[in-house]
C-alpha positions as CSV (number, residue, x, y, z in Angstrom):
1,M,87.1,66.1,-55.5
2,S,84.0,64.7,-53.8
3,T,84.0,61.0,-52.8
4,I,81.1,58.7,-53.4
5,P,79.7,57.4,-50.1
6,P,79.9,53.6,-49.6
7,A,76.2,53.3,-49.7
8,A,75.9,54.8,-53.2
9,P,77.4,51.8,-55.0
10,R,75.2,49.4,-53.1
11,A,72.1,51.4,-53.9
12,A,73.0,51.6,-57.6
13,A,73.5,47.8,-57.7
14,A,70.2,47.2,-55.9
15,L,68.5,49.5,-58.4
16,R,70.0,47.7,-61.4
17,K,69.0,44.3,-59.9
18,S,65.4,45.6,-59.4
19,A,65.3,46.8,-63.0
20,R,66.4,43.3,-64.2
21,L,63.7,41.6,-62.0
22,L,60.9,43.9,-63.0
23,P,60.0,42.5,-66.4
24,P,60.0,38.9,-65.3
25,A,57.8,39.9,-62.3
26,V,55.4,41.7,-64.7
27,L,55.3,38.7,-66.9
28,A,54.5,36.3,-64.0
29,G,51.8,38.7,-62.8
30,A,50.3,38.8,-66.3
31,F,50.1,35.0,-66.3
32,V,48.4,35.0,-62.9
33,A,45.9,37.7,-64.0
34,Q,45.2,35.6,-67.2
35,V,44.5,32.6,-65.1
36,V,42.1,34.6,-62.9
37,G,40.4,36.1,-65.9
38,A,40.0,32.6,-67.5
39,L,38.5,31.1,-64.3
40,L,36.0,33.8,-63.4
41,P,35.4,34.3,-66.4
42,N,36.2,38.0,-67.0
43,T,36.7,38.9,-70.6
44,L,38.3,42.3,-69.9
45,L,40.8,41.0,-67.4
46,L,41.7,38.1,-69.7
47,A,42.3,40.4,-72.7
48,V,44.3,43.0,-70.7
49,A,46.5,40.3,-69.1
50,T,47.2,38.7,-72.4
51,A,48.2,42.0,-74.0
52,I,50.5,42.9,-71.1
53,G,52.1,39.4,-71.3
54,L,52.8,39.8,-75.0
55,A,54.3,43.2,-74.6
56,T,56.5,42.2,-71.7
57,D,57.7,39.1,-73.6
58,A,58.7,41.3,-76.5
59,A,60.5,43.7,-74.2
60,L,62.4,40.9,-72.7
61,H,63.7,39.7,-76.1
62,R,64.6,43.3,-77.0
63,W,66.4,44.5,-73.9
64,Q,67.0,41.6,-71.5
65,R,68.3,38.6,-73.6
66,R,70.2,37.3,-70.5
67,T,66.9,36.9,-68.6
68,V,65.4,35.1,-71.6
69,T,68.4,32.7,-71.6
70,L,68.0,32.0,-67.9
71,M,64.3,31.3,-68.4
72,A,65.1,29.0,-71.2
73,K,67.4,27.1,-68.9
74,A,64.5,26.6,-66.6
75,H,62.6,25.2,-69.6
76,A,60.3,28.2,-69.6
77,D,61.3,29.3,-73.1
78,V,59.2,31.4,-75.4
79,T,57.4,28.4,-77.0
80,V,56.2,27.2,-73.6
81,R,55.1,30.6,-72.6
82,Q,53.1,31.2,-75.7
83,L,51.6,27.8,-75.5
84,L,50.5,28.5,-71.9
85,R,49.1,31.9,-73.0
86,D,47.1,30.3,-75.7
87,L,45.9,27.5,-73.4
88,L,44.6,30.1,-71.0
89,L,42.7,31.8,-73.8
90,V,41.1,28.5,-74.7
91,V,40.1,27.9,-71.1
92,G,38.6,31.4,-71.0
93,L,36.6,30.8,-74.2
94,L,35.3,27.4,-72.9
95,R,34.2,29.1,-69.6
96,I,32.5,31.9,-71.4
97,E,30.8,30.0,-74.2
98,Q,30.0,26.6,-72.7
99,Q,29.2,26.8,-69.1
100,S,27.9,23.2,-69.0
101,Q,31.4,21.7,-69.8
102,E,33.3,23.4,-67.0
103,S,32.7,20.7,-64.4
104,V,34.3,18.1,-66.7
105,F,37.3,19.9,-68.1
106,L,38.1,22.7,-65.7
107,P,39.8,20.5,-63.0
108,V,41.8,18.7,-65.7
109,V,43.1,22.0,-67.2
110,I,43.9,23.5,-63.8
111,G,45.8,20.3,-62.9
112,L,47.8,20.5,-66.1
113,L,48.7,24.1,-65.4
114,V,49.9,23.1,-61.9
115,L,51.9,20.2,-63.4
116,Y,53.8,22.5,-65.8
117,A,54.3,25.1,-63.1
118,L,55.9,22.4,-60.9
119,H,58.0,21.3,-63.8
120,F,59.5,24.7,-64.3
121,T,60.1,25.1,-60.5
122,V,61.8,21.7,-60.4
123,Q,64.1,22.6,-63.3
124,A,65.0,25.9,-61.6
125,V,65.7,24.3,-58.3
126,S,67.8,21.5,-60.0
127,V,70.1,24.2,-61.5
128,K,70.5,25.7,-58.0
129,V,71.3,22.3,-56.5
130,R,73.9,21.5,-59.2
131,R,75.6,24.8,-58.7
132,S,75.7,24.4,-54.9
133,R,77.2,21.0,-55.2
134,T,79.8,21.9,-57.8
135,L,83.2,22.4,-56.1
136,P,86.2,23.9,-57.8
137,F,87.9,20.5,-57.9
138,V,87.1,16.8,-57.9
139,T,89.0,14.2,-55.8
140,R,89.5,10.5,-55.8
141,N,91.3,8.2,-53.2
142,I,91.4,11.2,-50.9
143,D,89.5,11.6,-47.6
144,A,87.2,14.5,-48.3
145,S,84.8,14.1,-45.4
146,A,85.6,17.6,-44.2
147,L,83.9,19.0,-47.4
148,R,80.5,17.7,-46.1
149,L,79.7,16.0,-49.3
150,S,76.3,14.1,-49.4
151,S,74.8,11.7,-51.9
152,A,73.7,13.4,-55.1
153,P,70.0,13.5,-56.0
154,P,68.8,11.3,-58.8
155,S,69.8,12.4,-62.3
156,L,66.2,12.2,-63.3
157,L,65.6,15.3,-61.1
158,T,68.8,17.2,-61.9
159,R,70.1,16.5,-65.4
160,R,67.4,14.7,-67.4
161,A,64.6,17.3,-67.7
162,G,63.1,15.8,-70.8
163,H,62.9,12.3,-69.3
164,R,61.5,13.7,-66.1
165,L,58.7,15.5,-67.9
166,L,57.9,12.3,-69.9
167,A,58.0,10.1,-66.9
168,F,56.0,12.3,-64.5
169,G,53.6,13.3,-67.2
170,A,52.8,9.8,-68.4
171,P,49.9,9.3,-65.9
172,A,48.2,12.5,-67.0
173,T,48.5,11.5,-70.7
174,L,47.2,8.0,-70.0
175,G,44.2,9.5,-68.0
176,L,43.3,11.8,-70.9
177,L,43.4,8.9,-73.3
178,V,41.1,6.8,-71.1
179,T,38.7,9.8,-70.8
180,A,38.6,10.2,-74.5
181,I,37.7,6.5,-74.9
182,V,35.1,6.0,-72.1
183,D,33.8,9.6,-72.1
184,D,34.3,9.9,-68.3
185,G,36.3,12.7,-66.7
186,L,37.4,10.7,-63.7
187,P,40.4,8.9,-65.3
188,S,41.9,12.2,-66.6
189,A,41.5,13.8,-63.2
190,V,43.2,10.9,-61.4
191,G,46.0,10.8,-63.9
192,V,46.7,14.5,-63.6
193,A,46.6,14.3,-59.9
194,V,49.2,11.4,-59.9
195,S,51.5,13.5,-62.2
196,V,51.2,16.5,-60.0
197,A,52.0,14.4,-56.9
198,L,55.1,12.9,-58.6
199,M,56.4,16.3,-59.6
200,A,55.7,17.7,-56.1
201,V,57.6,14.9,-54.5
202,G,60.6,15.5,-56.8
203,L,60.5,19.2,-55.9
204,V,60.6,18.4,-52.2
205,R,63.4,15.9,-52.8
206,L,65.5,18.6,-54.5
207,A,64.6,21.3,-51.9
208,L,66.1,19.1,-49.1
209,H,69.5,19.4,-50.7
210,L,69.4,23.2,-50.3
211,L,69.1,22.9,-46.6
212,P,72.2,24.3,-44.8
213,S,72.9,20.9,-43.2
214,R,72.9,19.2,-46.6
215,R,75.0,21.7,-48.6
216,P,78.8,21.3,-49.0
217,V,81.3,23.9,-48.0
218,S,81.7,27.2,-50.0
219,E,84.3,27.6,-52.7
220,E,86.7,29.5,-50.4
221,E,86.5,26.8,-47.8
222,A,87.1,24.1,-50.4
223,L,90.2,25.9,-51.8
224,A,91.5,26.2,-48.2
225,W,91.0,22.5,-47.7
226,L,92.9,21.8,-50.9
227,D,95.9,23.8,-49.8
228,A,95.8,22.1,-46.4
229,W,95.8,18.7,-48.1
230,L,98.7,19.5,-50.4
231,A,100.7,20.7,-47.4
232,E,99.9,17.5,-45.4
233,Y,100.4,15.0,-48.2
234,R,103.5,16.8,-49.7
235,P,103.4,15.2,-53.2
236,T,106.8,14.9,-54.9
237,V,105.9,13.6,-58.4
238,G,102.7,13.8,-60.4
239,M,101.2,12.8,-63.7
240,Y,99.4,15.5,-65.6
241,F,96.7,14.4,-68.1
242,S,94.1,16.1,-70.2
243,G,92.2,14.6,-73.0
244,G,88.9,13.4,-74.5
245,T,86.5,10.7,-73.5
246,T,88.5,8.0,-75.4
247,S,92.0,8.9,-74.4
248,A,92.1,7.7,-70.8
249,Y,94.2,4.6,-71.9
250,Q,97.1,7.0,-72.4
251,A,97.2,7.7,-68.7
252,N,96.2,4.3,-67.5
253,M,99.3,2.6,-68.9
254,W,101.4,4.7,-66.5
255,L,99.6,4.0,-63.3
256,E,101.7,1.0,-62.3
257,P,105.1,2.7,-62.8
258,L,103.8,5.8,-61.0
259,A,102.7,3.8,-58.0
260,A,106.1,2.1,-57.8
261,L,107.9,5.3,-57.0
262,D,109.5,5.9,-53.6
263,G,108.0,9.4,-53.3
264,R,104.4,10.5,-52.9
265,P,102.7,10.5,-56.4
266,V,99.6,12.3,-57.4
267,I,97.5,12.4,-60.6
268,V,96.4,15.8,-61.9
269,L,93.5,15.9,-64.3
270,R,91.7,18.7,-66.0
271,E,88.3,17.3,-67.0
272,R,85.8,16.2,-64.4
273,F,84.6,13.2,-66.5
274,M,88.1,11.9,-66.6
275,V,88.1,11.1,-62.9
276,Q,85.9,8.1,-63.4
277,K,87.8,6.9,-66.5
278,I,91.1,6.5,-64.8
279,A,91.6,2.8,-64.0
280,A,91.7,1.3,-60.5
281,T,94.6,2.7,-58.5
282,D,95.5,3.8,-55.0
283,I,97.2,7.0,-56.2
284,P,95.4,10.2,-55.1
285,V,93.6,11.8,-58.0
286,I,92.7,15.5,-58.1
287,C,90.9,17.2,-61.0
288,L,91.5,21.0,-61.3
289,P,89.3,22.3,-64.2
290,K,90.1,26.0,-63.7
291,V,93.5,27.5,-64.4
292,A,93.4,29.6,-61.2
293,T,93.0,26.4,-59.1
294,L,95.7,24.7,-61.1
295,M,98.2,27.5,-60.2
296,R,97.9,26.5,-56.5
297,L,100.3,23.6,-57.3
298,E,103.1,26.2,-57.6
299,H,103.1,26.6,-53.8
300,S,103.1,22.8,-53.1
301,T,106.0,20.4,-52.7
302,L,105.4,19.0,-56.2
303,R,108.7,19.1,-58.1
304,M,108.3,16.6,-61.0
305,M,105.5,16.1,-63.5
306,I,105.3,13.5,-66.3
307,H,103.1,14.0,-69.3
308,P,101.8,11.0,-71.2
309,A,100.3,13.1,-74.0
310,N,100.3,16.5,-75.5
311,S,97.1,18.5,-75.2
312,G,96.0,22.1,-75.5
313,K,95.8,22.5,-71.7
314,T,99.4,21.2,-71.2
315,S,100.8,24.7,-71.7
316,Q,98.9,25.9,-68.6
317,I,100.8,23.6,-66.2
318,L,104.1,24.4,-68.0
319,R,103.7,28.0,-66.7
320,V,104.5,26.8,-63.1
321,P,108.2,27.4,-62.7
322,T,108.7,25.3,-59.6
323,I,107.9,22.0,-61.4
324,K,110.1,20.1,-63.7
325,H,108.3,18.5,-66.7
326,A,109.1,15.3,-68.7
327,F,107.2,14.0,-71.7
328,V,106.9,10.2,-71.6
329,N,104.4,9.6,-74.4
330,H,102.0,6.7,-74.3
331,G,103.5,3.9,-76.4
332,E,103.2,5.4,-79.9
333,S,106.5,7.3,-80.1
334,D,107.3,6.5,-83.7
335,K,104.5,8.5,-85.3
336,L,104.8,11.9,-86.9
337,S,102.5,13.7,-84.4
338,S,104.8,12.8,-81.6
339,C,107.8,14.4,-83.3
340,N,106.7,18.0,-83.2
341,P,108.0,21.3,-81.9
342,Y,105.8,21.0,-78.8
343,A,108.5,18.8,-77.3
344,K,110.7,21.8,-76.9
345,A,108.5,23.0,-74.1
346,Y,109.4,20.2,-71.7
347,D,112.5,19.9,-69.6
348,E,113.1,16.4,-70.7
349,V,111.7,13.9,-73.2
350,W,111.8,10.3,-72.2
351,V,111.8,7.8,-75.1
352,A,112.1,4.1,-75.6
353,G,114.6,2.3,-77.8
354,P,118.2,1.3,-78.1
355,A,119.5,4.8,-77.5
356,A,117.5,5.2,-74.3
357,R,118.7,1.8,-73.0
358,G,122.3,2.9,-73.2
359,T,123.2,1.5,-76.6
360,P,125.2,4.3,-78.4
361,S,124.4,4.9,-82.0
362,P,125.7,7.5,-84.5
363,T,122.4,9.3,-84.1
364,S,122.4,9.5,-80.3
365,A,126.1,10.3,-80.2
366,S,125.5,13.7,-81.9
367,T,122.6,14.8,-79.8
368,T,124.6,17.2,-77.7
369,G,122.8,19.0,-74.9
370,T,119.7,16.8,-74.9
371,S,118.5,14.4,-72.3
372,S,116.7,11.1,-72.8
373,R,115.5,8.5,-70.3
374,W,114.0,5.1,-70.6
375,A,110.2,5.1,-70.3
376,A,109.2,1.6,-69.5
377,P,105.6,1.3,-70.8
378,S,106.5,2.9,-74.2
379,S,107.2,1.1,-77.4
380,T,110.4,-0.9,-77.6
381,R,111.2,0.5,-81.0
382,S,113.6,3.4,-81.1
383,C,112.4,6.8,-82.2
384,P,114.6,8.1,-84.9
385,T,116.3,11.4,-84.2
386,R,117.9,13.8,-86.6
387,A,121.6,14.3,-86.2
388,R,122.5,17.8,-85.2
389,P,125.7,19.2,-86.7
390,P,128.3,20.3,-84.1
391,A,128.6,23.7,-85.7
392,R,125.0,24.5,-84.8
393,T,125.6,24.2,-81.1
394,P,126.7,27.5,-79.6
395,P,129.5,27.6,-77.0
396,C,127.1,28.7,-74.3
397,C,125.1,25.5,-74.4
398,T,127.4,23.2,-72.6
399,P,125.6,19.9,-71.7
400,P,125.6,18.8,-68.0
401,P,128.3,16.3,-67.0
402,G,127.5,12.7,-68.0
403,R,125.1,13.7,-70.7
404,A,127.4,14.7,-73.6
405,G,127.4,12.2,-76.5
406,T,125.5,9.4,-74.6
407,A,122.0,8.7,-73.6
408,T,121.3,8.3,-69.9
409,R,119.2,5.5,-68.6
410,A,117.1,5.9,-65.5
411,T,117.5,3.6,-62.6
412,P,114.8,1.0,-62.0
413,R,113.4,3.1,-59.1
414,W,113.5,6.2,-61.2
415,S,115.7,8.5,-59.1
416,W,114.6,11.9,-60.3
417,P,117.3,14.3,-61.4
418,A,117.8,17.3,-59.2
419,R,117.1,20.7,-60.6
420,T,120.4,22.2,-61.6
421,S,121.4,25.5,-63.3
422,S,122.3,24.0,-66.6
423,A,121.7,25.3,-70.1
424,R,120.1,23.1,-72.8
425,C,120.0,23.7,-76.5
426,W,116.8,23.6,-78.5
427,P,116.7,24.3,-82.3
428,T,114.4,27.0,-83.3
429,R,111.8,26.4,-86.0
430,G,112.7,27.5,-89.5
431,S,116.3,28.5,-88.7
432,G,119.7,27.0,-88.6
433,S,120.6,28.4,-85.1
434,S,119.9,27.2,-81.6
435,T,118.2,28.8,-78.7
436,S,119.5,28.2,-75.2
437,R,117.2,27.8,-72.2
438,T,118.6,28.0,-68.7
439,R,117.1,26.2,-65.8
């Protein structure tokens, strides 16, 4: 069997890349030729360039939808392209039919074309700047100077394209209005020149962030730094939280108890916006949006994780076998949504109430094989539990010593239980039997 030489895959990849870049290049060339045909003026060149541009645009929508999407992200969508094409046709007609008007309107039209060209360029560069500054994680209360982070450019240049076009295009619009009132082309020329200057300054401001000295480390270097920080800090207990924009209070109520621990706590988040919504604290905060980055906690010294709330992303951290997980809730432990089968996924469920404070009751006395602890910030009302008949507990599920028939209360300093090879009983849904899980 013949082997493919190493250069063949690279050549094929380069050929495919060239095929993807050819239609956008032809489209750009058609616009340039259309501009030249409108300025000369040259009717044949203008007509041919317009036809090629239309055909290329149709081909892009038929065979390269990804390229069309990328152009739309740069605000060069099909509406803008067609408007630019029609505007060039109008300029060509004005140049051909009314030669006397060219000295008044031609500089203004050329300035508007330059303004929109700069707008598209600024939008494309802003996407590049955002991608280069986006690391696989976000930190807070951690010295991250080794990542070479610099101050972000203004949001008007990076994330608010509509506001940018309105703000930078306002002088041109005002100049055109003045020209229409006083019948003088100077105000419109000055307004367009100011708008072009503002857009050019914004482009230069963004381009400075792409210099090698201003760019942060690569993704591989950032992940290596994260592993080194985990090895140096050696966290022992963490709080895992994931939620929406209005759910940060569920985690904030646990900051003070978490900071009072003897170990080295850490807060693990999943959404980037949540980093700023966590209240003031000295606890290190790391946000790991991707699952692959989250799995790096498996190789750390983290051994205990508390969960203030259930979320769809909680199951991802539960896959880490080296961490023990406890559900502590967030003060609303007596509602139906908190008493769901999702609690079976945790190693322990810490509740508040008389049973958790060490006051035996007929209900808590029959919860063989379960473990409950006192969670300080939660509600002081007890969460009612359903008595489990002794016959439903199989002989293999013997509870650990000190947990049979009573509820255990944690010490004020929260001494974390060591991981032991003990079996716990969890009732299966829709059946009268129990399933044992060994730790």
